[in-house]
C-alpha positions, 0 to 999 in steps of 0.5 A, a space after each residue: 374959051 374955044 366955045 367963046 372964041 368959035 362962036 365970035 363973042 372974043 377975038 382970037 387976037 385979044 385972047 392971044 395978046 393976054 396969054 403973051 402978056 402973061 407969059 412975059 409977066 412970068 418969065 423973071 419970077 419963074 423962068 418957064 420959057 425958052 421962046 416967047 413966039 409973040 409975032 407968030 402967034 399974033 399972026 396966027 391969031 389975025 389969020 383966025 379972026 379972018 378966018 372967023 369973018 369969012 364964014 370958014 370952018 373953025 376947028 374945035 381949038 379955034 384961037 386956044 393958046 397953047 405951049 410946047 416943050 423945048 425937047 419937042 421940034 416946032 417948026 422955025 422955033 429955035 428948039 434946043 433939048 435944054 442942051 448947048 450941044 444942039 447949037 441954033 437948030 430951027 426945025 423944018 417940020 413940026 412934032 404930029 403931036 404939035 400940027 394936030 393941035 394947030 390943025 385944031 385951031 389953037 396957036 402956039 405962044 411958047 416954048 417951055 423949059 425942059 432940063 438937058 434932053 429931058 433927063 431929069 425930074 428937076 428943070 435946070 439946064 446948063 443952056 436955060 438955067 433954073 425953073 421955079 414953082 409959081 406957088 414958091 419960088 425957092 422951090 423946083 417946078 419938077 421935071 422934064 416938062 417943067 416949064 410947061 407946067 409953070 405955064 399951065 399953073 400962071 394961067 398963060 395957056 390952058 394946057 401945054 404939051 408935055 413928054 414923059 419917060 419917067 414921070 416927066 409930065 405927071 411929076 411937074 404936074 403934081 408940084 405945081 397943082 395941075 393935071 398931067 396925063 401919060 397917055 397909053 402907049 402910042 395914043 399920041 404917035 411919038 415922031 421926035 425920037 431916033 428910034 419908033 421902037 422905043 417904049 417908055 415915051 408918050 407925049 400928053 397935056 399938062 392941063 388947068 383941068 381933066 376937061 382940058 385934057 380930053 380936049 387935048 387928046 381929043 385933037 392929037 390922038 389917033 394912029 399915023 404911019 409916021 409912028 410905026 409904034 402908034 396905036 389903032 385905037 380911036 379916042 372916045 372922048 364922050 366916054 371919057 366925059 362920063 364922070 362916074 364913081 359910083 360903083 367904081 372899085 379902087 386899090 390905094 396903095 400909099 407907097 406901092 411897097 417901097 417909098 418913103 413918102 411924106 406924111 402930108 403927102 399920105 394924109 392928103 392922098 387918104 383924105 382924097 381917097 375917102 371923098 372918093 369912097 364918099 361919093 360911091 366909090 369902093 376903095 380898098 388898100 393892097 399891100 404891094 410887094 414891089 422893091 427898089 428894083 423897079 426903079 434900079 432897072 428903069 434907071 437901067 433902061 434909063 441910061 441906056 437910052 440916053 447913051 444909045 440916042 446922045 452917046 456919041 456927044 461924049 468925044 467932042 461934046 463932053 465939057 457942054 453937058 449937064 455933068 449928071 447927063 455924062 454920068 448917065 450915058 456912061 453908065 448906059 454904055 457900060 451896060 451889057 445887052 444881058 442885063 439890058 434883056 433882063 429888064 423885060 423880065 422884070 417888066 414882065 412880073 411887074 406887069 403880071 402884078 398889075 394884071 392880077 390887081 386890075 381883074 379885081 380894081 377899076 384902077 389904082 391910087 397911089 401918090 404922084 411924088 412921095 414929096 411935095 417940092 422939093 428945094 430950088 437947090 435939091 439936084 437927084 444926087 439928093 434922092 435915090 438913097 435907101 433909108 434904115 427902114 427900108 424905104 427909097 428917097 425919092 422924089 416921084 412914084 412914076 416910073 413904073 408906069 412907063 415901064 408898063 406903058 401901055 396903061 394911062 397915069 394920070 396926076 390930078 391935084 388933091 389938096 396943099 400942104 400946110 405950106 401951101 404946096 401942091 399934092 396929086 393923086 396918081 391914077 393908075 388904069 388898065 391897058 389902053 384905058 385912057 377914056 376910063 383914067 379920064 373918067 374917073 379924074 373927071 369925076 374924082 376933080 368934081 368931088 375935091 370941088 364939091 369938098 371945097 378944094 380950091 386951087 388959087 387961080 380958082 380963089 381968085 
């Protein structure tokens, strides 16, 4: 799309008009948007066409439509964070991630739904209602970047911005059958939180292909004084675009030691691993002794996050908040500093495990989610229990890699269940190895295509 638009063979106005048409078409069945920016997007497209007619230098994403999550401020647009408590906030400035996409020439066409304060693996909010899965509207889209996943899966945009604090990009990407990347910590400056010293939060792309995820990262990565914690590393897109499997060593864990994984999910992940092995990679199954203590520690950390950033809302706004958000805040307010600090000890042990793993392997392979998309009526209360076999019943298998946030993690679609629901393979690379995880995913994507895995849009 970018090449065609930059060549002048198509007009940005025609591309954006088609993107807006598709957006309107999926509002009723799937509810993925909070705002569709028809007038400003068409005005930006007209300006892009005028720039091309003048012979101006054009950005690498000239005229390409994208969507941004309602959690992320965009200048002049209603931004609610999925909550009634924000009233009718119209930010004066966009997040740096969004500004960089626009500086590269991309055009924002819509804001996408998120659960309140991006708190959940289900995109349901008191303000915007339920966002449904495009493969089966009686299923959840996942969360918290559910609207972005739907916008990409339905072909409204080639990529959309999301945020990932515990799997909020990778979970909906897996459940909706698109690519989702949590880059390494600080690779894209995180400029929208009250604290710049938070270390679980990431911007990243949900995209229709690995190449589109690379294009997103190429436009948005790089240090900035707007975020003191941003990484000083530059992103080497050329290296990310060199797919290679031959000789790569991958560790495979189908349950990360403690998750109850749906047999169909395990089957498709094992099939993907076998296909990578057939293409020249070395895949070795590993036994991890991880337990639900990782998930419980993450939950405590997340509750403190919610309490610190949103706890001041409880006295006056309790009735306007999602009851589950209230429970998270209250749990966070009840945790003491010693318990919070001890989570760092657990995180350190987790990283030491992974560091040992990466001394012998180029990446860890595992499912992104333990299940296919749950029923639309499901909630957090339906998950989190320990089964009779000792396994944890969970939706996603992602939060461990926010606890070691320097490690990039990507969800790649690798197949459909018997019911036609997508399954994602999670690829986790060593710290700051964003180019490596993308290169592996690009090669894996091509292997899946050669083996006959065709997603619905590619089948026409």
